[in-house]
N, C-alpha and C positions, 0 to 999 in steps of 0.2 A: 214624079219631078225628076229633072235632067241633075246629073250629078254637077253641072257647073252654076246652075240655080242653087243647088244643096250648098256648094262650097260659098257661093255668094252671100246666101243666109247666113252662115256662120260668120263671115268676116261682118256683116251688117250687125248681129247679134254681139261679137266681140266689142266691135267699134261702140254699141249702146250700152255695153255696160260698162266699159272703162268709163264713159261718160257718165253713167250712173254713180259709180263709185267715187269718181272726183267730186260730183255736185251734190254728192249725200248730205254733207252739211249745211248746204244751202235750203234743199228740199226737206230737210228733215222738221224744221220749225213749222213749215205750211201743214204740212201731214200730220204732226203731233196736233196741232189746233184744231184740225178737220176731225181726228180719231177724236179728241175730246168732246167737239160739238157733236159727234155722233151717239154719245153717251151723256145725256145730260140727267142721269139718274145717279150719276158716281157723286161722290162729295167734293164739296168746294176743294178740299187738301187735294183732292187729284187736279185741279187746273195745271196747265201745261206751263212746267219747270225747266230748268236745266237739264235734270233727272229724265224726265219722260223723252223730252228733246233727243238726248245723247242716245236712250233706248232705241227711238226710231232711226236717228242717223247710222247706229252699228247695223241695224236688223237690213235696212237699206244697201249699205255696203256688203254685209255679208251675203245676200241674195245677186250682188253684182258680181262678187268674187266666186260664186258658186256658178254663174253662169260662162265664165273662164275658165273652169275646170274641163277636162277632157270628159269626163262622167258627172255631169249634174246632180246625178242620184246619191252621189257618195253622203255619208254622212253630215249631216250639218253642226257645226260645231255654235251654238247658240251664244250670243254676246252676254258676258257679265252683265252690262246694264239692263238687259232685258229681263235676266234671271232677279235680278235686284228691284225691279219693278215690281214683279212677281211677289216679292217677299214683303213689298212696302204694302201688298193688298191684305195680306194677313195681319200685319202691323196694324193697321187702320180699322181692322175688322169689317172688310169688305169681302161679301161672299165671293165664292169659285164663280159661279154665273156670272157675274160680271166680268170677270177678267177674261173669261170665255168670250164673252161678246165683246169684249174690247178688240181680241184678236179677229174677231167677226168682221168688226166696222174697219179695222186695220188693213185688213186681208183686201177689202174693196177699195181704199184708199191707197194701200201702196199698188196694186195693181195699174189703179189709175196714175199714179207717177210713173209705173214703167212706159205705159202706152204713150204717154205725153213724151217720154224721151225718145220712143220709137217715132213718133209723129216729125220729132226735130231732124232725126237722121235717116228716115227715110222718104222720099219725097212722092215714090210712088205708091197709090193706096191701095192696088192689089198685092205689091209685095210687103207693103206695112201689114196688111191682114194675113198673110201667109207666116211671116215672121212671129205675128203675136199668137196664132195658132199652133205655132212651134215650139213658143217658150212657154206657154199655158200649162202645160202638164207639169213642167221642171218648177214653174211658180208654185203651183198648188201644192206639189211634193215641200216643197221649201216651208210653205205656211204651216202644213199639216205637221211637218218635224219640229218647228219652233213651238207652235202651239201646244203640243204633246209634252216638250221637253218642259215648258214653262208652268204646266200643269203638273205635273212632278216635282217641280220646285216648289209650285205654292204647297202642296200636300205635306213636303219634307219641311218646309218653313213652319208649318202651321204644327208639325209634330214637335219641332223645336220650339216653336214659341210656347206651346201647352206644356211641354216639359220643364222649361225654363221658369213658367209664370208658376207650375205646381211646386216646382223646387223653390220659388221664392217664398211661396205661400208657407209651405213647409218648414223653411227655416225661421221664417217671421215667428208662426206659431210655436215653435220651439222656443225661441227666444222668450217669448211672452210668457209660456208657462214655467221657463227656468226662471221668470224674474229680473232677465238681462235688462239694462237700461233701453229704452226703446220710444221713438218719438212717436205720439199715439196718432196724429194726423198722417204720418207717409205710413205706418201700419194698418190703418185704418182703408187706406187706398189699394196697397197691396193685396189686402183680404177683400177687398170688395165688402167690407161689412162695419158699421159705424163702433167703435169699440166701447165708446161712453155709454152705448145704450145698455138693453137688457139681451144675457145669453142665455140659453138653456143649452148644457151639454150633454150630447150622447155620443156612444160606441155602438158602431155596428158591425158584425162579425159572422163568419160562416162557422158552423159547428163543426167540430173536428168530423164527427161521423157520417158526417154528408159529401157527397163527392164535390170537389172543389172547382169543378171545370166551369168556366165562366163566372165563377165568383165575383170578381170587380163590378161586372153588370148589375147582379143582382144585389151587392151591396148599395151601390147608387140610386137603384130605384127603390129600395126599401127606405132609404134615408131620406130621399125626396119627397117620397110619401109621408112620412114621419112627421118631417118638417111643414107638408101642406096641411096636415091635419091639425097642426099649431099655427096654423096662419101666415106662415112663412113661405112663399114660393122661392125664393133665392138663399137656401142656407150655405154656410162655408163648409164644405167638404173637402177633407184631408186624408188622401189613401195613406197608409202607413205600412202596408204591405198587402199580398194578395188576398189575404183573407179579413183584413182588417181597415176598419175606416172610421177618423174621427169625424164628428160633426158639430155644428153649433148651430141653432137658430133662434128667433124671437121666443120672446116668453108670452108672446101676446094671449095664445090660449092656452100655455103650459100648465096653466093651472088645469087643462083637461086632464085628466087621472090616465094613469098609463095602466090600458090594459092588457094584465097577464095571458090572457089568450087571444091576443090580438093575429090575426093570420100574418105571415110574413111569408119570404120566396124561399122555398127550399132549403130549410135549415137555418136560415137566416136569422138573427137573435140582435136584440135592441137592449142597451143600458142607459139609463140618463140619470142625472144628476138633478138636483134643483135648481130655480133660475137664478140669476144673479146679476149685478149691474156692474159696469166698468170693466177693466181689466182684472181687476180681483175676483170679481164673478165670473169672468171669464175661466180664470184658472181654477178656482173652487168647483164651479160647476162640472168641469171637466174630471178632475180629481175623484169626485164624488161618482161620476159616470164609469170611471175606471174601477174605482172600488166596487160598484156595484156589480160590474161584470165580473170580478174575480168571486164575487160570491155566488152568481149565476152558474160559473165554471164549475164551482164546488157543490154546487145543488145537487141532491140527489135526484131531483124531479125539476129540471130547468124550466122557467117559463120563457115564453117566446120574447117577451117584454118586462125588464128587471128594473124599477124604479129604486133610487138610492132611499127616497122618503120611506119603502117599503123594507129595506133590509139594513138601514143604518146602524143599527144594534148589533146585528149579526156580522155585517161588515168589520164595525169596530173589534168585537170580539174574537173574530180571526184574523185579523191584521198578521198575526205568525200563526201559520198551521201548525207546526210542530208544537208550540206552547197550546195552542187551543185543543189540539187532539190529547195530550198529558193532561190539561185540564181538564176535558168532560170524561176521561176514565178515572181521573181520582176520585172529582166528585161524585160519580155517579157507582163507583165500584161495581157491586154485581148487578147493578140496574144498566149495564152497560151493554148487557149479553143481545144477542138476536132470535131467541127462542120466544116462541109466541106468548107463553106467559109473560116473560121480561117485558117484551113489547108493550103488551096490555097494562102491565102496570107502569110502566113509563107515559102511556098514554093519560092513565088516569090521574097520574100524577101533573103531568103538565096542564091538563084542565084545570086539577084542584088549584094550583099556584094562578093561572089564569084569570081563574074567579073569585078572587080573593080570598081563596082557602077557605072557600062556603061550602060544605059537604052537599047540602041541600040542591045546590045550583050545579055540582058537578054531576052529580046523580041524573039530575035531567037532563044536562047537556050530552051524557053518555047515555042515557034511557037504560040505566040500572036502579037497583033498589041502593037507600043510603048506606044499608049494613053492609053491602058489598063494597062500597065506596071505603068506608071505615076498614074493613077488612083490609083492602088492598093497602090503603096508606100504611097500616101496621105493618104489611110485610114490605113494603118500601123503607120504611125505617130499618127494618132489620137488615135490608141489603144494603143499606147504606151507611150503618153502623153508627146510628146517631139522630137525634131531633130534626123534623122537617122544618118545625119552626126557628129553628137557629141556623138553619143553612140555605133559607127560601131564596136568595140573592143568588148565591153560587149555582144553587141546583138549577134556578131557574134559567141561568146561562149555558149552563154545562147540557140541558136537554135541548135548548135551540141548536146548541152545535153539534149534539150527537144525532139530532133526527133533521136538522134545517140543512147541513152540508153531507157530503160524500167524506169529508175527511174524519167524520166519526167511526168510521169503519175500516179506515185505511190501516195496513199494517206498519 
């Protein structure tokens, strides 16, 4: 193509681009309507509005100005209206694929707008086609740049929105747990959970001896599975750290007993409270789950799942670890040791107390002769310096603390 023709084409592009920028406002309404019509799957909330029209108007104007620059390939500054439109997709819960398709439809509509402007300003068909071909690459680069930036903003807004929603949930949960005055309906909407209903509180955490890499995903997966087993596909899950997650699910099948050997993901453990109703049940079940977790963390042989129902006595006894440790040592005296003979005496005493102080049942449980049981009980009395009958309650508690929790052997 001769240099004169190139110069003439540049002048035509400039004239058409100035006209496009000038008429962007009048062209935008029709273009926005056509884009919306090309996206029937969008929610009715995305019908043509002043915001969507403004976004299209600014995109048309920005494209026109890009054609006026010496180098149209320079970085495109995407207008704020277009970015805000992308954020609205996030807030309305519309999938990213719909946003991308909107720009594909918009691509065709805006190209048609540009072609129509050329039709008005270029009478010769051959020249018009040549100018259209010459500006095509710039137009495609422009649309690609805009779509890419808009997708980035969608992801950024979704992250902001997610963090904001998570912050609101955590703040609301803490207010509920702290007993702060709370409007129940508003709190239920924020949490996505009817607070007047039934709740089963649970805590999921990563055991410290396991690699914490990827812990949040494992906690989330375990919590979802745990809730699903109890008939709740949409539990309330609140991460409170990298290795800890609080949860509440419905109590539909929470009568479903907790299996201590239930398999979990790579060192993930679960502690749960008892089902409760309303806000008070929400709080109490959570407090029980926290206490059950504390027992599990102190246990000599921690289970994968710990239910407050199973460890309530131990949990209450060990609420103050230092006092519990001192109590167990004082009550057991010489029975507190770790040597095999002392361990065997302690085991026999524990069975004896559990079996209602019945020597015969104790012997049967341990597979030993009744005389052996009697002899061991005498040794126990000598070790504690007193009668078993007089101190049965404190001894039972001390044995539970000594052999049920790691606090028994702590120095």
